[in-house]
TILOBA-767937 format. One record per residue: x, z, y of N, C-alpha, C in turn. Coordinates in steps of 0.2 Angstrom, whole numbers, plus 5000, padded with zeros to 4 digits. Last residue first. Layout:
<rs>
XZYXZYXZY ...
</rs>
This chain:
<rs>
496049105000496849094998496849054992 495049165009495049095006495749075004 495149275016495049285009495049215005 495449275029494749255027494549265020 496449415033496349345030495649335029 496949475048496549485043496449415040 498649425054497949455055497549455048 499649285058499549355057498849375058 500349125052499849165056499949245054 501348975053501249045051500749085055 501348825047501148855053500948925052 502448705040502048775039501948805046 502348535034502548585039502148655037 502648465018502348465024502648525028 502948385003503248415009502848405015 502448414986502448374992502748414998 502248514976502948484977502948434983 500948534975501348584979502048564980 499848394977500348434973500748474978 498348424987498948384985499348424981 496948394996497248434991497748394988 496548385014496648355008496948405003 495648365029495848415024495948375017 495848285045495648285038496048335034 496248285058495748335056495548335049 497148205064496548175063495948225060 498348285066498148235070497448205070 498348385056498148405062497948345067 497848385040498248335045497948345052 498148515029497748485035498148435039 497948555012498348545018497948505023 497848654997497548615002498048605008 498748624982498548664987498248624993 499148624964498948594970498748644975 499448694952499948644954499748614961 498348774950498948804949499548754952 496848794958497248744955498048764955 496148884965496248904958496648844955 496148844978495548834974495648844967 497148864987497248824981496648814977 497748905003497148894999497348844993 498748915012498848955006498248945001 499248745019498748805019498948845013 500348645028500148675022499648735023 500048505038500248575038499948605031 500548355046500248385040500548455040 500348315063500548295056500248345051 500848425076500448365074500648355067 501248525090500948525083500548465081 502348515100501848465099501548465092 503148625103503348585098502848535096 501848755107502448715108502648675102 500148795113500648785107501248735109 499148815121499748845123500348835118 497948675126498248735121498948755123 497448575133497648635137497948685132 496248525121496548505127496848575131 496348585104496048585111496448565117 497048475092497048545096496648535102 497248355086496548375087496548445090 498548245091498348315088497648335090 498748125096499248145091499048215088 497048055097497648085100498148105094 495748025093496247975095496847995099 494848165100494948105095495448065098 494048315101494648275103494848225098 493048375096492848325101493448295103 493448465086493248405084493048355089 494848555088494348535092494048475090 495648675077495548605079494848605083 495848795071496148785077495948715081 495148805059494848835065495148815072 496048755050495548705053495148735059 496648875046497048825049496548775053 495648945041495948975047496348915050 495348865030494848885034495148905041 496548875022496348805025495748815030 497449015027497048985023496848915026 499249025033498449025034498048995028 500549115027500249045027499549055028 501049255037500849225031500649155032 501949395044501649325044501549305037 502649515046501949515043501649445044 503649555060503549525053502849535052 504249525077503749555072503749515066 504949465087505149535085504649565080 504349345088504249395094504449465092 504349335071504149295077504049355083 505149305056505049355062504949315068 504749275039504849255046504749315051 504449285026505049315028505249295036 503249225025503249295023503949325025 503549085029503049135033503149205031 504449045018504649045025504149095030 503549055007504149105007504449105015 502648955010502449025009503049075010 503648845010503248865016502948935016 504048844997504548865002504148885009 502848814990503248874989503648894994 502648684996502148734997502548804996 504148605003503648614998503248674999 504348565021504548595015503948595010 504948505036504548485030504748525024 505048575052505348565046504848555040 504548615064504448545062504748525056 503848775066504448735065504248665062 502748815080502848805072503448755071 502648915092503048855091503148845083 501849025091501748975096502048915095 500949085077501649075080501549015085 499449165080499849115078500549105081 498349285076498949275080499349225076 496549295076497149285072497749275077 495349305081495749365081496349355077 494449195084494549215077494949285076 494449185098493849165094493949195087 495649215102495149265103494549245100 497149195096496549155096496049205097 498749235103498149265100497549215101 500349175099499649155103499149195099 502049205102501449205098500849195102 503149215110503249175105502649175100 503149305121502849245122502949195116 503649425115504149385119503849315120 502549485112502849455106503349405109 501949535123502249585119502649555113 501349415128502049435131502349485127 500549295120500649365120501349385122 499349185126500149195125500249265125 497849165121498249205125498949205122 496449055120497149065118497449105123 495149065127495249075120495949085118 495249035140495049105138495149115131 495648895140495948945144495849015143 494648845131495348845129495748895133 493048935130493548885133494248895132 492448995115492749005121493048945124 491249005105491748945107491948955114 490849115091490949105098491349035099 490749165079490249125081490249105088 491849245075491849175073491249135075 492449355087491849335083491949265082 493149485096493249435091492649415087 493149515113492749535106492849475102 493549475125494049515121493749535114 492649425133493149375130493549415125 490949475131491649495133492149445129 489749445125489949415131490649425134 489549525115489749465113489949425120 489849685113489549645118489849575117 489549755096489949735102489549685107 489049875089488649825092488949795098 490149955085489649935079489149875082 490749975097491149935091490649915086 489850045104490049975106490349935101 489950165097489350125097489450055099 491250205100491050195093490350145092 491050215113491550165111491350155104 490150325114489950255117490450205114 491050425110490450405106490150335108 491950415120492150405113491550385109 491050465130491350395131491650375124 490750585126490250535126490550465127 492050645127491750645120491150585121 492250625141492750595136492350585129 491250705146491250635147491750595143 491650835141491050805138491050725140 492850845148492850845141492250815138 492250855161492750805159492750795152 491450975159491150905161491650855159 492451065157491951055152491650985153 493151055170493451045163492951025158 492051085178492451025179492751005173 491851215174491251165174491551095174 493051285177492751275170492251225169 492951265191493451235188493351225180 491751345194491751275196492351235192 492151465189491551435186491551365187 493251495198493351485191492751455187 492551505210493051445209493151435201 491851625207491451555208491951495207 492851715205492351695199492051635201 494451675212493751705213493351675207 495951725205495451675206494851705207 497251815213496751815208496251765210 
</rs>
């Protein structure tokens, strides 16, 4: 038989542990509503992390995807060098499997330009130095953004950072992304 004193202590430990978990959960809720912006794991479009902290190659995606901790978006690590028209680019992303995962889409023009580093000039790509992407992403990439133009869409020239609108029958590359959209479709 357990002594009453030991039972009270055991009960107190259990109650204290449960209370600590509840308080911890309450603190987590509070932390989410007012996140610590100094943490590299908090997504915020108002931060500029250094490249080595910003981009994380995701092992759980077979290292085929990269998390951008500035935006919270997950990018395919190795965009295909194939040139396609806009409709085929959208179709390709929607049907793509990267790292064993579906749910990819063509990024908005805002999301696509967020990958660039304006301080990088005169190179084949305006991506930040030390980025983890493969296949040397350069050249022109489609975005999902159309600004209501039924026959035109925005595209980005990764080599110089220029954004252009052109006919959807033109052929460019597609760089697929996962995550919440900026709504600029």
